[in-house]
C-alpha positions in Angstrom: 38.1 -19.1 -12.1 41.5 -20.3 -11.0 44.4 -22.1 -12.6 44.5 -25.9 -12.5 46.7 -28.6 -13.9 45.3 -31.6 -15.7 47.6 -34.6 -16.7 46.5 -37.2 -19.1 48.2 -40.3 -20.4 47.1 -40.7 -24.0 47.7 -43.1 -26.9 50.3 -41.7 -29.3 48.0 -41.1 -32.3 47.4 -38.2 -34.6 44.6 -35.9 -33.5 44.6 -36.6 -29.8 46.1 -33.2 -28.9 43.5 -31.4 -31.1 40.6 -33.3 -29.4 41.8 -32.5 -25.9 42.4 -28.8 -26.7 39.0 -28.5 -28.4 37.3 -29.9 -25.2 38.7 -26.9 -23.2 37.9 -24.5 -26.0 34.3 -25.6 -26.4 33.7 -25.0 -22.7 35.3 -21.5 -22.9 38.3 -22.2 -20.8 41.7 -20.7 -21.8 44.7 -23.0 -21.9 47.7 -21.3 -20.3 50.2 -24.0 -21.0 50.2 -27.3 -22.9 53.0 -29.8 -23.0 53.2 -33.3 -24.5 56.0 -35.8 -24.2 56.5 -39.5 -24.7 56.3 -41.8 -21.7 58.4 -44.9 -20.8 55.6 -47.0 -22.4 55.8 -47.3 -26.2 52.8 -45.8 -27.9 51.8 -43.6 -25.0 52.4 -39.9 -24.3 51.8 -37.7 -21.3 49.8 -34.5 -21.8 50.0 -31.7 -19.2 47.4 -28.9 -19.5 47.3 -25.9 -17.3 44.0 -24.0 -17.7 41.8 -21.5 -15.9 38.8 -23.6 -14.9 35.9 -22.9 -12.5 36.2 -24.9 -9.2 32.7 -26.4 -9.7 33.5 -27.7 -13.2 36.8 -29.5 -12.3 35.2 -33.0 -12.0 33.1 -32.5 -15.2 36.1 -31.3 -17.3 38.3 -34.2 -16.0 35.5 -36.8 -16.7 34.9 -35.4 -20.2 38.7 -35.5 -20.9 38.7 -39.2 -19.7 35.9 -40.0 -22.1 37.9 -39.1 -25.2 38.7 -42.2 -27.2 42.5 -42.2 -27.0 42.8 -41.1 -23.4 44.1 -43.8 -21.1 44.2 -42.0 -17.7 43.5 -38.5 -16.3 44.8 -36.9 -13.1 43.1 -33.6 -12.2 43.1 -31.6 -9.0 39.7 -32.7 -7.9 40.5 -36.4 -8.6 43.7 -36.7 -6.5 
């Protein structure tokens, strides 16, 4: 397992952070760093998650993160 950075633009609503963190927790991946800040667009925030994730699971984790209801866009190492 190696460290990877995932970035997601999310709607600024209660519970979005918990759902994203729970996704990593359910899969057994440890989050090393998590930062959330508002973007230039009203009602949107940027979430940056640094986690230890297996190489073969990068696409799957990014796709599951993108499926969360309030996630607008995901950028992950495998998707760049």
